[in-house]
C-alpha positions in Angstrom: 9.9 -29.5 -135.0 12.4 -26.7 -134.3 10.1 -25.3 -131.5 9.9 -28.8 -130.0 13.7 -29.1 -130.0 14.1 -25.7 -128.4 11.5 -26.7 -125.7 13.4 -30.0 -125.0 16.7 -28.1 -124.8 15.2 -25.5 -122.4 13.8 -28.3 -120.2 17.2 -30.0 -120.2 19.0 -26.8 -119.2 16.4 -26.2 -116.5 17.0 -29.7 -115.1 20.8 -29.1 -115.2 20.3 -25.8 -113.3 18.0 -27.5 -110.7 20.5 -30.3 -110.3 23.4 -27.8 -109.7 21.3 -25.9 -107.2 20.3 -29.1 -105.4 23.9 -30.3 -105.4 25.0 -26.9 -103.9 22.0 -26.5 -101.6 24.2 -26.7 -98.4 26.5 -24.1 -99.8 23.6 -21.8 -100.7 22.0 -22.2 -97.2 25.3 -21.6 -95.5 25.8 -18.3 -97.3 22.2 -17.1 -97.5 22.2 -15.3 -94.1 25.2 -13.2 -95.1 23.7 -12.4 -98.5 20.4 -11.3 -96.8 22.3 -9.2 -94.4 24.1 -7.4 -97.2 20.8 -6.6 -98.9 19.0 -5.5 -95.7 21.9 -3.7 -94.0 24.5 -2.2 -96.4 27.3 -0.8 -94.3 28.2 2.8 -94.5 31.9 3.8 -94.2 33.1 4.6 -90.7 32.1 7.9 -89.2 32.4 9.4 -85.7 29.9 8.2 -83.1 27.9 11.3 -82.0 28.2 10.6 -78.3 26.0 12.8 -76.1 28.0 15.4 -74.3 27.7 15.5 -70.5 27.9 18.7 -68.4 31.1 20.7 -68.5 31.3 20.8 -64.8 30.0 18.7 -61.9 27.1 20.0 -59.8 28.6 18.4 -56.7 32.0 17.2 -55.5 33.1 13.9 -56.9 33.2 12.4 -53.4 29.5 13.3 -53.0 28.4 11.7 -56.2 27.4 8.0 -56.4 30.1 5.9 -58.0 30.5 5.4 -61.7 30.0 1.8 -62.7 31.9 0.0 -65.5 31.1 -3.6 -66.2 33.5 -5.2 -68.7 32.3 -8.6 -70.0 34.5 -10.7 -72.2 32.9 -13.4 -74.4 33.9 -17.0 -74.1 37.0 -16.2 -72.0 38.2 -19.3 -70.2 39.3 -19.5 -66.5 42.8 -20.2 -67.6 43.0 -17.4 -70.2 44.1 -14.9 -67.5 47.0 -15.0 -65.2 44.9 -13.7 -62.3 44.5 -17.1 -60.7 48.1 -18.3 -61.2 47.6 -20.0 -64.6 47.4 -18.3 -68.0 50.0 -17.9 -70.7 52.7 -15.8 -69.2 55.2 -18.3 -70.2 54.2 -17.6 -73.8 54.5 -13.9 -73.4 50.8 -13.3 -72.9 50.1 -12.3 -69.2 47.1 -10.3 -68.4 48.5 -7.6 -66.1 45.6 -5.2 -66.5 42.9 -7.7 -65.6 45.2 -8.9 -62.8 45.5 -5.4 -61.5 41.8 -5.1 -60.8 42.1 -8.1 -58.4 45.2 -6.6 -56.8 43.5 -3.3 -56.2 40.2 -4.9 -55.2 38.8 -8.4 -55.0 39.4 -11.7 -56.7 36.4 -13.9 -56.6 37.8 -17.4 -56.2 34.4 -19.0 -56.8 33.1 -16.6 -59.5 30.4 -18.1 -61.7 28.7 -16.9 -64.9 24.9 -16.9 -65.0 24.9 -19.7 -67.6 27.2 -21.8 -69.8 26.1 -19.7 -72.8 25.9 -16.0 -73.6 22.3 -14.7 -73.7 21.1 -16.4 -70.5 24.3 -15.2 -68.7 23.9 -11.6 -69.8 20.2 -11.6 -68.9 21.2 -12.7 -65.4 23.8 -10.0 -65.0 21.5 -7.2 -66.2 18.5 -8.2 -64.1 19.8 -9.8 -61.0 17.4 -12.7 -61.6 17.5 -16.2 -62.8 16.5 -15.7 -66.5 14.2 -18.7 -66.3 11.9 -16.5 -64.2 11.1 -14.5 -67.3 11.3 -17.3 -69.9 14.9 -16.8 -71.2 15.9 -20.4 -71.0 17.8 -20.8 -74.2 20.2 -18.7 -76.3 18.6 -17.4 -79.6 19.7 -19.5 -82.6 19.1 -18.5 -86.2 16.5 -20.8 -87.8 18.9 -21.1 -90.8 21.2 -23.1 -88.6 18.5 -25.7 -88.1 18.1 -26.0 -91.9 21.8 -26.8 -92.4 22.6 -28.2 -89.0 22.3 -31.9 -89.9 24.5 -31.5 -92.9 27.0 -29.2 -91.1 27.4 -31.7 -88.3 27.4 -34.8 -90.6 30.6 -36.6 -89.5 31.0 -40.3 -89.4 33.7 -39.9 -86.7 31.3 -38.4 -84.2 29.5 -40.8 -82.0 26.5 -38.7 -81.1 24.2 -36.9 -83.5 22.9 -33.4 -83.4 19.2 -33.5 -82.7 17.1 -31.1 -84.7 13.4 -30.5 -84.6 12.8 -28.8 -87.9 9.1 -28.3 -87.3 9.8 -26.3 -84.2 12.6 -24.4 -86.0 10.2 -23.4 -88.8 7.6 -22.2 -86.2 10.1 -20.3 -84.2 10.2 -16.5 -84.3 13.0 -14.9 -86.2 16.4 -14.6 -84.5 16.0 -10.9 -83.8 12.7 -11.4 -82.0 14.2 -13.8 -79.4 15.5 -12.1 -76.3 14.9 -10.5 -73.0 11.4 -9.0 -72.6 11.2 -5.2 -72.3 9.3 -5.7 -69.1 12.4 -6.7 -67.3 14.2 -4.1 -65.2 17.9 -3.8 -65.9 20.8 -2.2 -64.0 20.6 0.8 -66.3 16.9 1.3 -65.3 17.6 0.9 -61.6 20.3 3.5 -61.8 18.1 6.1 -63.4 16.8 7.0 -59.9 20.2 8.6 -59.1 20.6 10.3 -62.5 23.1 7.9 -64.1 23.8 8.2 -67.8 24.0 4.6 -69.1 25.9 3.5 -72.2 26.2 0.1 -73.8 29.0 -0.8 -76.1 29.5 -4.1 -78.0 27.6 -7.3 -77.9 24.0 -7.5 -76.8 22.4 -10.8 -77.9 19.3 -10.1 -75.9 17.0 -9.5 -78.8 17.1 -7.0 -81.7 13.6 -5.8 -81.9 13.1 -2.1 -80.9 11.6 -3.0 -77.5 14.5 -5.4 -76.7 17.4 -3.3 -77.7 19.4 -1.3 -75.1 17.7 2.0 -75.7 14.4 0.5 -74.4 16.2 -1.3 -71.5 17.4 1.8 -69.7 20.5 2.7 -71.8 20.7 6.2 -73.0 23.2 5.3 -75.8 24.3 2.1 -77.5 27.1 1.3 -79.9 25.6 -2.0 -81.0 27.6 -4.9 -82.5 25.4 -5.9 -85.4 27.3 -8.9 -86.7 30.5 -10.7 -85.8 33.7 -9.9 -87.6 36.6 -8.2 -85.9 37.8 -7.0 -89.3 36.9 -7.9 -92.9 38.3 -11.3 -93.7 40.6 -10.0 -96.4 41.8 -6.9 -94.5 45.6 -6.6 -94.6 45.6 -5.9 -90.8 43.9 -9.2 -89.8 45.0 -12.8 -89.3 42.2 -15.4 -89.5 42.1 -18.9 -88.0 39.4 -21.1 -89.4 38.5 -24.4 -87.7 37.2 -26.7 -90.4 36.3 -29.3 -87.8 33.8 -26.9 -86.2 30.3 -26.7 -87.8 29.6 -23.4 -86.0 32.8 -21.9 -87.4 31.9 -23.0 -90.9 28.5 -21.3 -90.4 30.0 -18.0 -89.0 32.6 -17.2 -91.6 30.3 -16.8 -94.6 27.6 -15.1 -92.7 29.3 -12.6 -90.3 29.9 -9.0 -91.3 31.9 -6.0 -90.0 29.3 -3.6 -88.8 27.9 -1.6 -85.8 25.1 0.9 -85.3 24.5 3.8 -83.0 21.2 4.1 -81.2 19.4 2.0 -83.8 20.7 3.9 -86.8 22.1 2.6 -90.0 25.0 0.1 -89.9 28.5 1.4 -90.5 32.0 -0.1 -90.3 34.2 0.3 -87.2 37.4 2.2 -87.8 39.7 -0.5 -86.7 40.0 -4.0 -85.1 36.8 -4.4 -83.2 38.2 -4.9 -79.7 40.4 -1.8 -80.1 37.6 0.2 -81.6 35.2 -0.6 -78.8 37.9 0.4 -76.3 38.5 3.7 -78.1 34.8 4.5 -78.0 34.6 3.5 -74.3 37.4 6.0 -73.5 35.4 8.7 -75.3 32.3 7.9 -73.2 34.4 8.2 -70.0 35.7 11.5 -71.0 32.4 13.0 -72.1 30.6 11.9 -68.9 33.3 12.6 -66.3 31.1 15.3 -64.6 28.1 13.1 -64.0 27.6 9.5 -62.7 27.6 7.0 -65.5 27.1 3.3 -66.1 29.2 1.8 -68.9 28.5 -1.8 -70.0 31.4 -2.7 -72.2 30.4 -6.0 -73.7 33.4 -7.2 -75.8 33.0 -9.8 -78.5 36.6 -11.0 -77.7 37.5 -13.8 -77.6 34.5 -15.4 -79.3 34.9 -17.0 -82.7 35.6 -16.3 -85.5 39.2 -16.2 -84.4 40.8 -13.1 -85.8 43.9 -11.3 -84.6 45.0 -7.8 -85.3 48.3 -7.6 -87.2 49.8 -5.6 -84.2 49.1 -8.4 -81.8 49.9 -11.3 -84.1 53.3 -9.8 -85.1 54.1 -9.4 -81.4 53.8 -13.1 -80.8 56.0 -14.4 -83.6 57.6 -16.9 -81.2 54.3 -18.9 -81.0 54.4 -21.3 -84.0 51.0 -22.8 -83.7 48.8 -20.4 -85.9 45.5 -21.1 -84.1 47.0 -20.6 -80.6 48.9 -17.5 -81.8 45.7 -15.9 -83.1 43.8 -16.8 -79.9 46.5 -15.4 -77.6 46.6 -12.3 -79.7 43.0 -11.8 -79.0 43.6 -12.2 -75.3 46.4 -9.7 -75.5 44.1 -7.1 -77.1 41.4 -7.7 -74.5 43.8 -7.1 -71.6 45.2 -4.0 -73.4 41.6 -2.8 -73.6 41.2 -3.1 -69.8 44.4 -1.2 -69.3 43.2 1.7 -71.4 39.9 1.9 -69.5 41.8 1.9 -66.2 44.2 4.5 -67.5 41.4 6.7 -68.7 39.7 6.7 -65.3 43.0 7.7 -63.7 43.7 10.5 -66.2 40.2 11.9 -65.7 40.5 11.7 -61.9 37.7 9.2 -61.7 39.5 6.1 -60.6 38.8 6.6 -56.9 35.0 6.8 -57.4 34.4 4.1 -60.0 33.4 0.5 -59.5 35.1 -1.7 -62.2 33.9 -5.2 -62.7 35.5 -7.7 -65.1 34.2 -11.1 -66.0 33.3 -13.5 -68.9 29.8 -14.6 -69.9 30.8 -18.3 -69.7 33.8 -20.6 -70.0 35.7 -21.2 -73.2 34.4 -23.7 -75.8 35.9 -26.9 -76.9 35.2 -26.1 -80.6 38.3 -23.9 -80.9 40.4 -26.9 -80.4 42.6 -25.6 -77.5 42.7 -28.0 -74.6 43.9 -25.8 -71.7 41.6 -22.8 -71.9 39.5 -23.8 -68.8 42.3 -25.6 -66.9 42.2 -27.0 -64.3 38.5 -27.5 -64.6 36.6 -30.1 -66.6 34.0 -29.0 -69.2 33.5 -26.2 -71.6 31.0 -23.6 -72.7 27.7 -25.4 -73.3 28.4 -27.7 -70.3 27.4 -27.2 -66.7 30.7 -28.6 -65.4 33.0 -26.1 -63.8 34.8 -25.3 -67.0 31.5 -24.0 -68.5 30.4 -21.7 -65.7 33.4 -20.9 -63.5 35.0 -17.8 -65.0 37.4 -15.0 -64.2 35.7 -12.5 -61.8 37.4 -9.5 -60.4 36.2 -6.1 -59.2 37.5 -3.0 -57.5 36.1 0.1 -55.7 38.9 2.1 -54.0 38.1 3.0 -50.4 35.3 0.4 -50.2 36.9 -2.9 -51.2 40.2 -3.7 -49.6 43.0 -4.3 -52.1 44.1 -7.9 -52.5 40.8 -9.4 -51.1 40.2 -13.0 -52.1 36.5 -13.9 -51.7 35.9 -17.6 -51.3 32.1 -17.9 -51.3 30.4 -18.6 -54.6 29.0 -15.6 -56.4 27.3 -15.3 -59.8 26.0 -12.8 -62.3 22.7 -12.4 -60.4 24.7 -10.6 -57.7 25.8 -7.7 -59.8 22.6 -5.7 -59.9 21.9 -5.7 -56.2 25.5 -4.9 -55.4 25.6 -2.0 -57.8 22.3 -0.8 -56.6 23.6 -0.9 -53.0 26.7 1.1 -54.0 24.6 3.7 -55.7 22.1 3.9 -52.9 19.1 3.0 -54.9 16.2 0.6 -54.0 15.7 -2.7 -55.7 12.4 -3.3 -57.6 9.7 -4.5 -55.2 7.3 -6.0 -57.8 9.5 -9.0 -58.7 11.9 -11.5 -57.2 15.5 -10.4 -57.2 17.6 -13.6 -56.8 21.0 -12.0 -56.3 22.5 -10.5 -53.2 24.3 -7.2 -52.4 27.9 -8.4 -51.9 29.3 -5.1 -50.4 28.5 -5.9 -46.7 30.4 -9.2 -47.1 33.3 -7.7 -49.0 33.6 -5.0 -46.3 33.6 -7.7 -43.6 30.4 -6.2 -42.0 28.6 -9.5 -42.1 29.3 -13.1 -43.2 27.4 -14.3 -46.2 25.1 -17.2 -45.4 25.2 -20.4 -47.5 22.7 -20.4 -50.4 21.9 -22.8 -53.2 22.7 -21.6 -56.7 21.0 -22.8 -59.9 21.8 -23.1 -63.6 19.1 -24.2 -66.0 19.0 -25.2 -69.7 15.7 -27.0 -70.3 16.2 -30.6 -69.0 19.9 -29.9 -68.4 20.2 -28.5 -64.9 22.5 -27.9 -62.0 22.2 -27.0 -58.3 25.2 -26.2 -56.1 24.6 -26.1 -52.3 26.5 -26.7 -49.1 29.7 -27.7 -50.9 27.9 -30.2 -53.2 26.9 -30.0 -56.8 24.3 -32.0 -58.8 24.1 -32.1 -62.6 21.2 -33.9 -64.1 20.1 -34.3 -67.7 17.9 -36.4 -69.9 20.3 -36.8 -72.9 22.1 -38.9 -71.8 19.8 -39.8 -68.9 22.4 -39.3 -66.2 23.2 -37.6 -62.9 26.6 -36.4 -61.6 27.1 -35.7 -58.0 30.3 -34.0 -56.8 31.5 -33.1 -53.3 33.3 -29.9 -54.3 35.0 -29.4 -51.0 37.1 -32.5 -51.6 36.8 -32.8 -55.3 36.8 -29.2 -56.8 37.8 -30.6 -60.2 34.8 -32.8 -60.5 36.7 -36.0 -61.2 34.7 -38.5 -59.1 31.0 -38.9 -59.6 29.7 -40.1 -56.2 26.0 -40.2 -57.1 25.6 -43.8 -56.0 27.4 -43.2 -52.7 25.3 -40.5 -51.2 21.6 -41.1 -51.8 20.4 -38.7 -49.1 22.5 -35.9 -50.5 21.3 -36.6 -54.0 17.6 -36.5 -52.8 18.2 -33.2 -51.0 19.7 -31.6 -54.1 17.0 -33.0 -56.4 14.4 -31.6 -54.1 16.0 -28.1 -54.4 16.0 -28.4 -58.2 12.4 -29.6 -58.2 11.3 -26.6 -56.0 13.2 -24.2 -58.3 11.5 -25.6 -61.4 8.0 -25.2 -59.8 8.6 -21.5 -59.5 9.5 -21.0 -63.2 7.2 -20.3 -66.1 7.8 -22.1 -69.4 10.4 -20.7 -71.9 9.4 -17.9 -74.2 10.5 -19.9 -77.2 11.1 -23.6 -77.7 14.4 -25.4 -78.1 14.8 -26.9 -81.6 18.4 -28.0 -81.7 20.5 -30.1 -79.2 24.3 -30.3 -79.5 26.4 -33.2 -78.1 29.4 -31.9 -76.2 32.3 -34.1 -75.0 33.1 -33.1 -71.4 36.9 -33.8 -71.5 37.9 -33.5 -75.1 38.2 -30.7 -77.7 36.0 -31.0 -80.8 38.9 -32.0 -83.0 39.8 -34.9 -80.8 38.4 -38.4 -81.6 35.6 -39.4 -79.2 35.7 -42.9 -77.7 32.7 -44.9 -76.5 33.6 -44.5 -72.9 34.1 -40.7 -73.0 31.7 -38.8 -70.9 29.4 -36.4 -72.8 26.3 -34.3 -72.4 23.9 -32.4 -74.7 23.3 -28.7 -74.7 19.7 -27.7 -75.4 19.2 -24.7 -77.6 
């Protein structure tokens, strides 16, 4: 009888435990990725990065060497986050003088576009000079764990449109680290090898984390690789955090992100300070150690992507801003502009500024899920939409002696143009075994020839855009809708004229159909689709007549 009672008690306790686990299943799933990361990748304390040391003198005069190339890519930086184009936050004490100075000393692209409205696809376009759909990179990698908790994370009776999740596809999908740009693609770093460039990547990659997809196998000699996504540990005394409880992605990031980097595929270790400043300090070291040989530096900042975290230095400097979220965000912009300034100062100090191409841009527009309405002003849309706010980004570049200071280039350019332009500057040939979609912009910037009109494409599964001859078509299946804009008279995309110009619609659809016929299928399937309001931030209440779209991922 005693044994029977003990057995009953044990079964009862087991049921209680199972009930507790089931009740807290969402919490467990939300934190599981972070726990697994802690087990697999314990972080070592910070230690110096053993950067490879270049020659102690140059084999040829600086003027005879091909130009150094520095591409600085911000993450989720909106068009209105800089003062370059006359907007920004100068009235709040956060101008961007260093980013602005690149335009003053070189060119401001007034129609500068990212390669996509989301990070992976945009970065793949920049590094290869090709539409990423040509090699199957159609979607940005998403952790399968997000699919497991997505429905619960996004459960909100105030939202009009559901998140669509295909759990079967999510379960069959490869792991997050296996999704990315194939090693068979040829990057800027690989193209520049012909001229003896030393190539270094610092920061975000998001193009796959298997050995064959990492920077070292994509032409980069060295990589300081951002392995997770915190700017500082959440409880660090030198950080201020801003959590957006209304954002499901934010609720997923905070418990799962860690503070860690690696060098050349080695063990994870902690950066020495706030991440943006740390990447900047290391980039300056790279410039100094490579000043006697041509180098390519891809400084891929995490700023200003969520989670929103500000350094104490920047946060304290903006004490006049009372809104905590905005203060944190503008602090991050402040640190990003300071980073650009330090890079430019380092080039000047080392005597390299006259022979270095510097390009600054963002991988896509700012998102609506940070709850700040003016980040992409004056344009409609956000990251994850193909409206101007999602793909029109700050784009500036300089190359003293080759690009006239104060140039304002009006024709549309995108990430696909960077590789052929850099190759042209370095005097190297483009790959002949594949289609390069971008164009060398240097002849146009020098006024040697006028750039001919060309159609430009953005693709995310069934959600697609073509821009040609001053017109833009957006079409999607969810909702089943088309938007047609005459950008020359309606640059802010306020009036959908799809019913007024059937001939123009047919022409643009024909261009999109021809584009699609050239492309293979995606390397991995989409398994999650997010609704995005085009004109409202995520914390604003949606109304039935609000325009919306879905981002396929």
